[in-house]
MARDOPA-220395 format. One record per residue: residue number from 1; residue in one letter; y, z, x of N, C-alpha, C in turn. Coordinates in steps of 0.2 Angstrom, whole numbers, plus 2048, in hexadecimal, padded with zeros to 3 digits. Layout:
BEGIN
+-----+----+-----+-----+-----+------+------+------+-----+-----+-----+
!   i ! aa ! n.v ! n.w ! n.u ! ca.v ! ca.w ! ca.u ! c.v ! c.w ! c.u !
+-----+----+-----+-----+-----+------+------+------+-----+-----+-----+
! NUM !  a !   Y !   Z !   X !    Y !    Z !    X !   Y !   Z !   X !
...
+-----+----+-----+-----+-----+------+------+------+-----+-----+-----+
***
This chain:
BEGIN
+-----+----+-----+-----+-----+------+------+------+-----+-----+-----+
!   i ! aa ! n.v ! n.w ! n.u ! ca.v ! ca.w ! ca.u ! c.v ! c.w ! c.u !
+-----+----+-----+-----+-----+------+------+------+-----+-----+-----+
!   1 !  m ! 7C3 ! 18B ! 7A4 !  7C9 !  187 !  7A1 ! 7CD ! 184 ! 7A6 !
!   2 !  m ! 7D0 ! 17E ! 7A4 !  7D4 !  17A !  7A8 ! 7DB ! 17C ! 7A8 !
!   3 !  t ! 7DE ! 17B ! 7AE !  7E5 !  17E !  7AE ! 7EA ! 178 ! 7B0 !
!   4 !  q ! 7F0 ! 17A ! 7B1 !  7F5 !  175 !  7B4 ! 7F7 ! 170 ! 7AF !
!   5 !  g ! 7F5 ! 170 ! 7A8 !  7F7 !  16C !  7A3 ! 7F5 ! 165 ! 7A3 !
!   6 !  l ! 7EF ! 164 ! 7A7 !  7ED !  15D !  7A7 ! 7EA ! 15B ! 7A0 !
!   7 !  y ! 7E6 ! 15E ! 79D !  7E4 !  15D !  797 ! 7DF ! 163 ! 795 !
!   8 !  s ! 7DD ! 164 ! 78F !  7D9 !  169 !  78D ! 7D2 ! 169 ! 790 !
!   9 !  a ! 7CF ! 16F ! 790 !  7C8 !  16F !  793 ! 7C2 ! 16D ! 78F !
!  10 !  q ! 7C4 ! 16A ! 789 !  7BF !  169 !  784 ! 7BB ! 163 ! 787 !
!  11 !  t ! 7B4 ! 163 ! 786 !  7B0 !  15D !  787 ! 7AE ! 15A ! 780 !
!  12 !  y ! 7AB ! 154 ! 780 !  7AA !  151 !  77A ! 7A2 ! 14E ! 77A !
!  13 !  l ! 79F ! 14F ! 774 !  798 !  14C !  774 ! 798 ! 144 ! 774 !
!  14 !  t ! 79D ! 141 ! 771 !  79E !  13A !  771 ! 7A5 ! 138 ! 772 !
!  15 !  p ! 7A7 ! 132 ! 774 !  7AE !  130 !  775 ! 7B1 ! 12E ! 76E !
!  16 !  f ! 7AD ! 12F ! 769 !  7B0 !  12C !  762 ! 7B4 ! 131 ! 75E !
!  17 !  s ! 7BA ! 133 ! 761 !  7BE !  138 !  75E ! 7C5 ! 137 ! 760 !
!  18 !  s ! 7CA ! 138 ! 75C !  7D1 !  137 !  75E ! 7D3 ! 13C ! 763 !
!  19 !  r ! 7D1 ! 142 ! 763 !  7D3 !  147 !  769 ! 7D0 ! 144 ! 76F !
!  20 !  y ! 7CA ! 141 ! 770 !  7C8 !  13E !  776 ! 7CD ! 139 ! 779 !
!  21 !  w ! 7CF ! 135 ! 775 !  7D3 !  12F !  777 ! 7DA ! 132 ! 778 !
!  22 !  r ! 7DD ! 137 ! 775 !  7E3 !  13A !  777 ! 7E3 ! 13D ! 77E !
!  23 !  d ! 7DD ! 141 ! 77F !  7DC !  144 !  786 ! 7DC ! 13E ! 78B !
!  24 !  a ! 7D9 ! 138 ! 789 !  7D8 !  133 !  78E ! 7DF ! 130 ! 78F !
!  25 !  g ! 7E3 ! 130 ! 78A !  7EA !  12D !  78B ! 7EE ! 132 ! 78F !
!  26 !  r ! 7EE ! 138 ! 78E !  7F1 !  13D !  792 ! 7EF ! 13C ! 79A !
!  27 !  s ! 7E9 ! 13B ! 79B !  7E6 !  13A !  7A2 ! 7EA ! 134 ! 7A5 !
!  28 !  a ! 7EB ! 12F ! 7A1 !  7ED !  129 !  7A4 ! 7F5 ! 12A ! 7A6 !
!  29 !  s ! 7F8 ! 12F ! 7A4 !  7FF !  130 !  7A5 ! 800 ! 136 ! 7AA !
!  30 !  t ! 7FB ! 139 ! 7AC !  7FB !  13F !  7B0 ! 7FB ! 13D ! 7B8 !
!  31 !  l ! 801 ! 13F ! 7BB !  802 !  13D !  7C2 ! 7FC ! 13E ! 7C7 !
!  32 !  k ! 7F9 ! 144 ! 7C6 !  7F3 !  147 !  7CA ! 7ED ! 142 ! 7C9 !
!  33 !  l ! 7EC ! 140 ! 7C3 !  7E6 !  13B !  7C2 ! 7E8 ! 134 ! 7C4 !
!  34 !  v ! 7EE ! 132 ! 7C3 !  7F0 !  12B !  7C6 ! 7EF ! 12B ! 7CE !
!  35 !  v ! 7F1 ! 130 ! 7D1 !  7F0 !  131 !  7D8 ! 7E8 ! 131 ! 7DA !
!  36 !  f ! 7E4 ! 135 ! 7D6 !  7DD !  135 !  7D7 ! 7DA ! 12E ! 7D6 !
!  37 !  a ! 7DC ! 12A ! 7D1 !  7DA !  123 !  7D0 ! 7DB ! 11F ! 7D6 !
!  38 !  a ! 7E1 ! 120 ! 7D8 !  7E3 !  11C !  7DE ! 7DF ! 11D ! 7E4 !
!  39 !  l ! 7DD ! 124 ! 7E5 !  7D8 !  126 !  7EA ! 7D2 ! 123 ! 7E9 !
!  40 !  m ! 7CF ! 122 ! 7E3 !  7C9 !  11F !  7E1 ! 7C9 ! 118 ! 7E3 !
!  41 !  i ! 7CF ! 114 ! 7E2 !  7CF !  10D !  7E4 ! 7CE ! 10D ! 7EC !
!  42 !  a ! 7D1 ! 111 ! 7F0 !  7D0 !  111 !  7F7 ! 7C9 ! 113 ! 7F9 !
!  43 !  m ! 7C6 ! 118 ! 7F5 !  7BF !  119 !  7F6 ! 7BA ! 114 ! 7F5 !
!  44 !  t ! 7BB ! 110 ! 7EF !  7B7 !  10A !  7ED ! 7B8 ! 105 ! 7F3 !
!  45 !  r ! 7BE ! 104 ! 7F6 !  7BE !  0FF !  7FB ! 7BA ! 101 ! 801 !
!  46 !  a ! 7BB ! 108 ! 803 !  7B7 !  10B !  809 ! 7AF ! 10A ! 808 !
!  47 !  l ! 7AD ! 10C ! 801 !  7A6 !  10B !  800 ! 7A3 ! 104 ! 801 !
!  48 !  s ! 7A8 ! 0FF ! 7FF !  7A6 !  0F8 !  800 ! 7A4 ! 0F6 ! 807 !
!  49 !  l ! 7A6 ! 0FA ! 80C !  7A5 !  0F8 !  813 ! 79E ! 0FB ! 815 !
!  50 !  i ! 79B ! 0FF ! 811 !  795 !  102 !  813 ! 78F ! 0FC ! 811 !
!  51 !  p ! 78B ! 0FB ! 815 !  786 !  0F6 !  814 ! 782 ! 0F8 ! 80E !
!  52 !  s ! 780 ! 0F3 ! 809 !  77C !  0F4 !  803 ! 775 ! 0F5 ! 805 !
!  53 !  i ! 771 ! 0F9 ! 800 !  76A !  0FA !  801 ! 766 ! 0F5 ! 7FE !
!  54 !  p ! 762 ! 0F1 ! 802 !  75D !  0EC !  7FE ! 758 ! 0F0 ! 7FA !
!  55 !  i ! 757 ! 0EE ! 7F4 !  752 !  0F0 !  7EF ! 74F ! 0EA ! 7EC !
!  56 !  a ! 749 ! 0E9 ! 7EE !  745 !  0E3 !  7EB ! 749 ! 0DD ! 7ED !
!  57 !  h ! 74B ! 0D9 ! 7E7 !  74F !  0D3 !  7E9 ! 756 ! 0D4 ! 7E7 !
!  58 !  t ! 759 ! 0DA ! 7E8 !  760 !  0DB !  7E7 ! 763 ! 0E0 ! 7EC !
!  59 !  h ! 769 ! 0E2 ! 7EB !  76C !  0E7 !  7F0 ! 770 ! 0EC ! 7EB !
!  60 !  l ! 770 ! 0F2 ! 7EE !  774 !  0F7 !  7EB ! 77A ! 0F9 ! 7EF !
!  61 !  s ! 77F ! 0F8 ! 7EC !  786 !  0FA !  7F0 ! 788 ! 100 ! 7ED !
!  62 !  f ! 78E ! 103 ! 7F0 !  790 !  10A !  7EE ! 796 ! 10A ! 7EB !
!  63 !  g ! 79A ! 105 ! 7E9 !  7A0 !  105 !  7E6 ! 7A0 ! 109 ! 7DF !
!  64 !  f ! 79A ! 108 ! 7DC !  799 !  10B !  7D5 ! 79A ! 113 ! 7D5 !
!  65 !  l ! 799 ! 116 ! 7DB !  79A !  11D !  7DC ! 7A2 ! 11F ! 7DB !
!  66 !  a ! 7A6 ! 11C ! 7DE !  7AD !  11D !  7DD ! 7B0 ! 11B ! 7D6 !
!  67 !  r ! 7AD ! 116 ! 7D3 !  7AF !  114 !  7CC ! 7AD ! 119 ! 7C7 !
!  68 !  s ! 7A7 ! 11B ! 7C8 !  7A4 !  120 !  7C3 ! 7A8 ! 127 ! 7C4 !
!  69 !  l ! 7AA ! 129 ! 7CA !  7AD !  12F !  7CB ! 7B4 ! 12E ! 7C8 !
!  70 !  c ! 7B8 ! 129 ! 7C9 !  7BE !  128 !  7C6 ! 7BD ! 128 ! 7BE !
!  71 !  a ! 7B8 ! 125 ! 7BB !  7B7 !  125 !  7B4 ! 7B6 ! 12C ! 7B2 !
!  72 !  l ! 7B2 ! 130 ! 7B5 !  7B1 !  137 !  7B4 ! 7B7 ! 13B ! 7B3 !
!  73 !  v ! 7BC ! 13A ! 7B8 !  7C2 !  13E !  7B8 ! 7C7 ! 13B ! 7B4 !
!  74 !  c ! 7C8 ! 135 ! 7B4 !  7CE !  132 !  7B2 ! 7CE ! 12F ! 7AB !
!  75 !  g ! 7C8 ! 12E ! 7A8 !  7C7 !  12C !  7A1 ! 7C7 ! 124 ! 7A0 !
!  76 !  p ! 7C6 ! 122 ! 79A !  7C6 !  11B !  799 ! 7CC ! 117 ! 79A !
!  77 !  i ! 7D2 ! 11A ! 798 !  7D8 !  116 !  798 ! 7DA ! 115 ! 79F !
!  78 !  l ! 7DB ! 11B ! 7A3 !  7DD !  11A !  7AA ! 7D7 ! 116 ! 7AE !
!  79 !  g ! 7D1 ! 117 ! 7AC !  7CC !  114 !  7AF ! 7CC ! 10C ! 7AE !
!  80 !  l ! 7CE ! 10A ! 7A9 !  7CF !  102 !  7A8 ! 7D5 ! 100 ! 7AD !
!  81 !  i ! 7DA ! 104 ! 7AD !  7DF !  102 !  7B2 ! 7DD ! 102 ! 7B9 !
!  82 !  f ! 7D9 ! 107 ! 7BB !  7D6 !  108 !  7C1 ! 7D1 ! 102 ! 7C3 !
!  83 !  g ! 7CD ! 100 ! 7BE !  7C8 !  0FA !  7BF ! 7CC ! 0F4 ! 7C0 !
!  84 !  f ! 7D1 ! 0F3 ! 7BC !  7D5 !  0ED !  7BE ! 7D8 ! 0ED ! 7C5 !
!  85 !  s ! 7DC ! 0F2 ! 7C6 !  7DF !  0F3 !  7CD ! 7DA ! 0F2 ! 7D3 !
!  86 !  e ! 7D4 ! 0F6 ! 7D2 !  7CF !  0F6 !  7D7 ! 7CD ! 0EF ! 7D8 !
!  87 !  d ! 7CB ! 0EB ! 7D3 !  7C8 !  0E4 !  7D4 ! 7CD ! 0E0 ! 7D7 !
!  88 !  i ! 7D3 ! 0E0 ! 7D5 !  7D8 !  0DB !  7D7 ! 7DA ! 0DD ! 7DF !
!  89 !  l ! 7DB ! 0E3 ! 7E0 !  7DC !  0E5 !  7E7 ! 7D6 ! 0E3 ! 7EC !
!  90 !  g ! 7D0 ! 0E4 ! 7E9 !  7CA !  0E3 !  7ED ! 7CA ! 0DB ! 7EF !
!  91 !  f ! 7CC ! 0D7 ! 7EA !  7CC !  0D0 !  7EB ! 7D1 ! 0CE ! 7F0 !
!  92 !  i ! 7D7 ! 0D1 ! 7F0 !  7DC !  0D0 !  7F5 ! 7DA ! 0D2 ! 7FC !
!  93 !  l ! 7D7 ! 0D8 ! 7FC !  7D5 !  0DA !  803 ! 7CE ! 0D7 ! 806 !
!  94 !  q ! 7CA ! 0D6 ! 801 !  7C3 !  0D3 !  803 ! 7C1 ! 0CD ! 7FF !
!  95 !  p ! 7C5 ! 0C8 ! 7FF !  7C4 !  0C2 !  7FB ! 7BD ! 0BF ! 7FD !
!  96 !  s ! 7BA ! 0BD ! 7F7 !  7B3 !  0B9 !  7F8 ! 7B3 ! 0B4 ! 7F3 !
!  97 !  g ! 7B5 ! 0AE ! 7F5 !  7B6 !  0A8 !  7F0 ! 7BC ! 0A8 ! 7EC !
!  98 !  d ! 7BC ! 0A4 ! 7E7 !  7C2 !  0A4 !  7E3 ! 7C2 ! 0AA ! 7DE !
!  99 !  f ! 7C8 ! 0AC ! 7DC !  7C9 !  0B1 !  7D7 ! 7C7 ! 0AF ! 7D0 !
! 100 !  f ! 7C3 ! 0B3 ! 7CD !  7C1 !  0B2 !  7C6 ! 7C2 ! 0B8 ! 7C2 !
! 101 !  p ! 7C6 ! 0B8 ! 7BD !  7C8 !  0BE !  7B9 ! 7C2 ! 0C1 ! 7B5 !
! 102 !  g ! 7BC ! 0BD ! 7B4 !  7B7 !  0C0 !  7B1 ! 7B4 ! 0C6 ! 7B5 !
! 103 !  y ! 7B4 ! 0C6 ! 7BB !  7B1 !  0CB !  7BF ! 7B6 ! 0D1 ! 7BF !
! 104 !  t ! 7BC ! 0D0 ! 7BE !  7C1 !  0D6 !  7BD ! 7C0 ! 0D9 ! 7B6 !
! 105 !  i ! 7BE ! 0D5 ! 7B1 !  7BC !  0D8 !  7AA ! 7B6 ! 0DC ! 7AB !
! 106 !  s ! 7B1 ! 0DA ! 7AF !  7AB !  0DD !  7B0 ! 7AC ! 0E4 ! 7B3 !
! 107 !  t ! 7B0 ! 0E4 ! 7B8 !  7B2 !  0EA !  7BC ! 7B5 ! 0EF ! 7B7 !
! 108 !  m ! 7BA ! 0ED ! 7B3 !  7BD !  0F1 !  7AE ! 7B8 ! 0F4 ! 7A9 !
! 109 !  a ! 7B4 ! 0EF ! 7A7 !  7AF !  0F1 !  7A2 ! 7AA ! 0F7 ! 7A5 !
! 110 !  g ! 7A8 ! 0F6 ! 7AB !  7A3 !  0FB !  7AE ! 7A6 ! 101 ! 7AE !
! 111 !  v ! 7AD ! 102 ! 7B1 !  7B0 !  108 !  7B1 ! 7B1 ! 10B ! 7AA !
! 112 !  l ! 7B2 ! 107 ! 7A5 !  7B3 !  109 !  79E ! 7AC ! 10D ! 79C !
! 113 !  v ! 7A7 ! 109 ! 79D !  7A0 !  10C !  79B ! 79F ! 113 ! 79E !
! 114 !  y ! 7A0 ! 113 ! 7A5 !  79F !  11A !  7A8 ! 7A4 ! 11F ! 7A5 !
! 115 !  a ! 7AA ! 11D ! 7A4 !  7AF !  122 !  7A1 ! 7AC ! 124 ! 79A !
! 116 !  l ! 7AA ! 120 ! 796 !  7A7 !  122 !  78F ! 7A1 ! 126 ! 790 !
! 117 !  c ! 79D ! 126 ! 795 !  797 !  12A !  796 ! 799 ! 131 ! 799 !
! 118 !  f ! 79E ! 131 ! 79E !  79F !  137 !  7A2 ! 7A6 ! 13B ! 7A0 !
! 119 !  y ! 7AB ! 137 ! 79E !  7B1 !  13B !  79D ! 7B1 ! 140 ! 798 !
! 120 !  r ! 7B3 ! 146 ! 799 !  7B3 !  14C !  795 ! 7AC ! 14D ! 792 !
! 121 !  a ! 7A7 ! 14B ! 795 !  7A0 !  14C !  793 ! 79C ! 150 ! 798 !
! 122 !  k ! 797 ! 154 ! 795 !  792 !  158 !  79A ! 78E ! 153 ! 79D !
! 123 !  i ! 78E ! 153 ! 7A4 !  78A !  14E !  7A8 ! 783 ! 150 ! 7A8 !
! 124 !  t ! 77F ! 14C ! 7A6 !  778 !  14D !  7A6 ! 774 ! 147 ! 7A9 !
! 125 !  v ! 76E ! 148 ! 7AB !  76A !  143 !  7AE ! 769 ! 13D ! 7A9 !
! 126 !  w ! 768 ! 13E ! 7A3 !  767 !  139 !  79E ! 76E ! 135 ! 79D !
! 127 !  r ! 774 ! 138 ! 79E !  77A !  135 !  79E ! 77B ! 130 ! 7A4 !
! 128 !  l ! 778 ! 133 ! 7AA !  779 !  12F !  7B0 ! 775 ! 128 ! 7AF !
! 129 !  v ! 76F ! 129 ! 7AC !  76A !  123 !  7AB ! 76D ! 11F ! 7A6 !
! 130 !  l ! 76F ! 121 ! 7A0 !  772 !  11D !  79B ! 778 ! 119 ! 79E !
! 131 !  a ! 77D ! 11C ! 7A1 !  783 !  119 !  7A4 ! 781 ! 113 ! 7A8 !
! 132 !  n ! 77C ! 114 ! 7AD !  77A !  10F !  7B1 ! 776 ! 109 ! 7AD !
! 133 !  l ! 772 ! 10B ! 7A8 !  76F !  106 !  7A4 ! 774 ! 102 ! 7A1 !
! 134 !  l ! 779 ! 105 ! 79E !  77E !  101 !  79A ! 782 ! 0FC ! 79F !
! 135 !  v ! 784 ! 0FF ! 7A4 !  788 !  0FB !  7A9 ! 784 ! 0F5 ! 7AC !
! 136 !  n ! 77E ! 0F7 ! 7AE !  779 !  0F2 !  7B1 ! 777 ! 0EC ! 7AC !
! 137 !  v ! 776 ! 0EE ! 7A6 !  773 !  0E9 !  7A1 ! 779 ! 0E6 ! 79E !
! 138 !  l ! 77E ! 0E9 ! 79B !  783 !  0E6 !  797 ! 788 ! 0E3 ! 79B !
! 139 !  v ! 78A ! 0E7 ! 7A0 !  790 !  0E4 !  7A4 ! 78D ! 0DF ! 7AA !
! 140 !  n ! 789 ! 0E2 ! 7AE !  787 !  0DE !  7B4 ! 783 ! 0D8 ! 7B2 !
! 141 !  a ! 77E ! 0D9 ! 7AD !  779 !  0D3 !  7AB ! 77C ! 0CF ! 7A6 !
! 142 !  f ! 77E ! 0D2 ! 7A0 !  780 !  0CE !  79A ! 786 ! 0CB ! 79C !
! 143 !  m ! 78C ! 0CF ! 79D !  792 !  0CC !  79F ! 792 ! 0C8 ! 7A5 !
! 144 !  g ! 78F ! 0CA ! 7AA !  78F !  0C7 !  7B1 ! 78C ! 0C0 ! 7B1 !
! 145 !  s ! 787 ! 0BF ! 7AC !  783 !  0B9 !  7AC ! 788 ! 0B3 ! 7A9 !
! 146 !  f ! 78D ! 0B6 ! 7A4 !  792 !  0B1 !  7A2 ! 796 ! 0AE ! 7A7 !
! 147 !  w ! 798 ! 0B3 ! 7AB !  79D !  0B1 !  7B1 ! 799 ! 0AD ! 7B6 !
! 148 !  t ! 793 ! 0AE ! 7B7 !  78F !  0AA !  7BC ! 78E ! 0A3 ! 7B9 !
! 149 !  m ! 78D ! 0A3 ! 7B3 !  78C !  09C !  7AF ! 792 ! 098 ! 7B0 !
! 150 !  m ! 798 ! 09B ! 7AF !  79E !  098 !  7AF ! 7A0 ! 096 ! 7B6 !
! 151 !  t ! 79F ! 099 ! 7BB !  7A1 !  098 !  7C2 ! 79C ! 094 ! 7C6 !
! 152 !  r ! 795 ! 094 ! 7C4 !  790 !  091 !  7C8 ! 78C ! 08C ! 7C3 !
! 153 !  q ! 78E ! 08B ! 7BD !  78A !  087 !  7B9 ! 783 ! 08A ! 7B7 !
! 154 !  g ! 77F ! 086 ! 7B4 !  778 !  088 !  7B2 ! 778 ! 08B ! 7AB !
! 155 !  g ! 772 ! 08C ! 7A9 !  771 !  090 !  7A2 ! 772 ! 097 ! 7A2 !
! 156 !  y ! 774 ! 09A ! 79D !  776 !  0A1 !  79D ! 76F ! 0A5 ! 79E !
! 157 !  w ! 76A ! 0A3 ! 79A !  764 !  0A8 !  79A ! 761 ! 0A8 ! 7A0 !
! 158 !  g ! 761 ! 0A2 ! 7A4 !  75E !  0A2 !  7AB ! 762 ! 0A7 ! 7AF !
! 159 !  w ! 768 ! 0A7 ! 7AF !  76C !  0AC !  7B3 ! 76B ! 0B3 ! 7B1 !
! 160 !  f ! 76B ! 0B4 ! 7AA !  76A !  0BB !  7A7 ! 763 ! 0BE ! 7A9 !
! 161 !  t ! 75E ! 0BA ! 7A9 !  757 !  0BC !  7AB ! 757 ! 0BF ! 7B2 !
! 162 !  v ! 759 ! 0BB ! 7B6 !  759 !  0BD !  7BD ! 75E ! 0C3 ! 7BE !
! 163 !  s ! 764 ! 0C3 ! 7BB !  768 !  0C9 !  7BC ! 766 ! 0CF ! 7B9 !
! 164 !  l ! 763 ! 0CF ! 7B3 !  760 !  0D4 !  7AF ! 75B ! 0D8 ! 7B4 !
! 165 !  w ! 756 ! 0D4 ! 7B7 !  751 !  0D7 !  7BB ! 754 ! 0DB ! 7C1 !
! 166 !  k ! 759 ! 0D8 ! 7C4 !  75C !  0DB !  7CA ! 75F ! 0E1 ! 7C8 !
! 167 !  n ! 762 ! 0E1 ! 7C2 !  766 !  0E7 !  7C0 ! 762 ! 0ED ! 7BD !
! 168 !  l ! 75C ! 0EB ! 7BA !  758 !  0F0 !  7B8 ! 755 ! 0F4 ! 7BD !
! 169 !  i ! 753 ! 0F1 ! 7C3 !  750 !  0F5 !  7C9 ! 755 ! 0F9 ! 7CC !
! 170 !  t ! 75B ! 0F9 ! 7CB !  760 !  0FD !  7CF ! 762 ! 103 ! 7CA !
! 171 !  i ! 760 ! 103 ! 7C4 !  763 !  108 !  7BF ! 761 ! 10F ! 7C2 !
! 172 !  v ! 75B ! 110 ! 7C3 !  758 !  117 !  7C6 ! 75B ! 119 ! 7CC !
! 173 !  p ! 75B ! 114 ! 7D1 !  75F !  116 !  7D8 ! 766 ! 118 ! 7D7 !
! 174 !  k ! 76A ! 114 ! 7D3 !  771 !  116 !  7D2 ! 772 ! 11C ! 7CE !
! 175 !  a ! 76D ! 11E ! 7C9 !  76E !  124 !  7C6 ! 76C ! 12A ! 7CB !
! 176 !  l ! 767 ! 129 ! 7CF !  766 !  12E !  7D4 ! 76C ! 12F ! 7D9 !
! 177 !  l ! 76F ! 12A ! 7DB !  775 !  12B !  7E0 ! 77A ! 12E ! 7DC !
! 178 !  l ! 77B ! 12D ! 7D6 !  781 !  130 !  7D2 ! 77F ! 137 ! 7D1 !
! 179 !  y ! 779 ! 139 ! 7D0 !  777 !  140 !  7CF ! 778 ! 144 ! 7D5 !
! 180 !  i ! 777 ! 141 ! 7DB !  778 !  145 !  7E1 ! 780 ! 145 ! 7E2 !
! 181 !  f ! 783 ! 140 ! 7E1 !  78B !  13F !  7E2 ! 78E ! 144 ! 7DD !
! 182 !  f ! 78C ! 144 ! 7D7 !  790 !  149 !  7D2 ! 78E ! 150 ! 7D3 !
! 183 !  q ! 787 ! 151 ! 7D5 !  785 !  158 !  7D6 ! 789 ! 15B ! 7DB !
! 184 !  a ! 78B ! 157 ! 7E0 !  78F !  15A !  7E6 ! 796 ! 15B ! 7E4 !
! 185 !  l ! 799 ! 156 ! 7E0 !  7A0 !  156 !  7DE ! 7A2 ! 15A ! 7D8 !
! 186 !  l ! 79E ! 15B ! 7D3 !  7A0 !  15E !  7CD ! 7A3 ! 165 ! 7CE !
! 187 !  p ! 7A0 ! 169 ! 7D2 !  7A3 !  170 !  7D3 ! 7AA ! 16F ! 7D6 !
! 188 !  i ! 7AB ! 16B ! 7DB !  7B2 !  16A !  7DE ! 7B7 ! 167 ! 7D9 !
! 189 !  l ! 7B5 ! 162 ! 7D5 !  7B9 !  160 !  7D0 ! 7BB ! 165 ! 7CB !
! 190 !  q ! 7B7 ! 169 ! 7C9 !  7B8 !  16F !  7C4 ! 7BD ! 174 ! 7C7 !
! 191 !  q ! 7BC ! 175 ! 7CE !  7C1 !  17A !  7D1 ! 7C8 ! 177 ! 7D2 !
! 192 !  m ! 7C8 ! 171 ! 7D2 !  7CF !  16D !  7D3 ! 7D2 ! 16C ! 7CC !
! 193 !  h ! 7CE ! 16E ! 7C6 !  7D0 !  16D !  7C0 ! 7D1 ! 166 ! 7BE !
! 194 !  l ! 7CD ! 162 ! 7C0 !  7CD !  15B !  7BE ! 7C8 ! 159 ! 7B9 !
! 195 !  i ! 7C3 ! 15D ! 7B8 !  7BE !  15C !  7B2 ! 7BD ! 163 ! 7AF !
! 196 !  p ! 7BA ! 163 ! 7A9 !  7B8 !  169 !  7A6 ! 7B2 ! 16C ! 7AA !
! 197 !  n ! 7B0 ! 172 ! 7A8 !  7AA !  175 !  7AB ! 7A4 ! 171 ! 7A8 !
! 198 !  q ! 7A0 ! 16F ! 7AC !  79A !  16A !  7AA ! 793 ! 16D ! 7AC !
! 199 !  l ! 793 ! 171 ! 7B1 !  78C !  173 !  7B4 ! 78A ! 17A ! 7B0 !
! 200 !  d ! 784 ! 17B ! 7B0 !  781 !  181 !  7AD ! 782 ! 187 ! 7B2 !
! 201 !  s ! 77F ! 18C ! 7B0 !  77F !  192 !  7B5 ! 77C ! 192 ! 7BB !
! 202 !  h ! 778 ! 18D ! 7BC !  775 !  18C !  7C3 ! 778 ! 186 ! 7C7 !
! 203 !  r ! 77E ! 184 ! 7C4 !  782 !  17F !  7C7 ! 77E ! 179 ! 7C9 !
! 204 !  r ! 77B ! 176 ! 7C4 !  777 !  170 !  7C5 ! 778 ! 16C ! 7BF !
! 205 !  i ! 777 ! 165 ! 7C0 !  777 !  160 !  7BA ! 770 ! 161 ! 7B6 !
! 206 !  t ! 770 ! 162 ! 7B0 !  76A !  163 !  7AC ! 767 ! 15C ! 7AA !
! 207 !  w ! 761 ! 15C ! 7A7 !  75E !  155 !  7A5 ! 762 ! 153 ! 79E !
! 208 !  f ! 763 ! 158 ! 79A !  766 !  156 !  793 ! 76C ! 15B ! 792 !
+-----+----+-----+-----+-----+------+------+------+-----+-----+-----+
***
């Protein structure tokens, strides 16, 4: 059971319940979790300094690890605030071209998807794969192609085809990195009363 009055220790099979969103609202106003979200912004910036890994015709960067961890602990409401703040601060600290709000929306949407998959849920391998599938296809490829079309011209489907291929080949590597990352941190987060108990008796993430 969780203590210190952050929220109840209940997990949810899906995010489609009023109690789920009440818990998410409490998380957004909890000082301990607000501080955690701020630390995750710093962690995202630090991870952005690590060289990305080349995979086929694309690269795998590591900022998604901090974003997914914030989504897991803080939930969808605070996660949206985190995504907005992290993207704006990232542009200020490491500007690359002109600012475009579409990419801020994508960052927020990605954190929201991770939160809907991870927050107050039992973390499983299939959830890790599903979360990265949704983020890579719906956010990075589908939404991202709109932003690319608006900023660089060209036809939408041409940008989408290229982006979809690049994002599909990183789904499994991202899920594998998240598995290792969460497997190491879930016991610590549970002991800190930041998340409900999620691991089985063997202290491992199960397939389902």
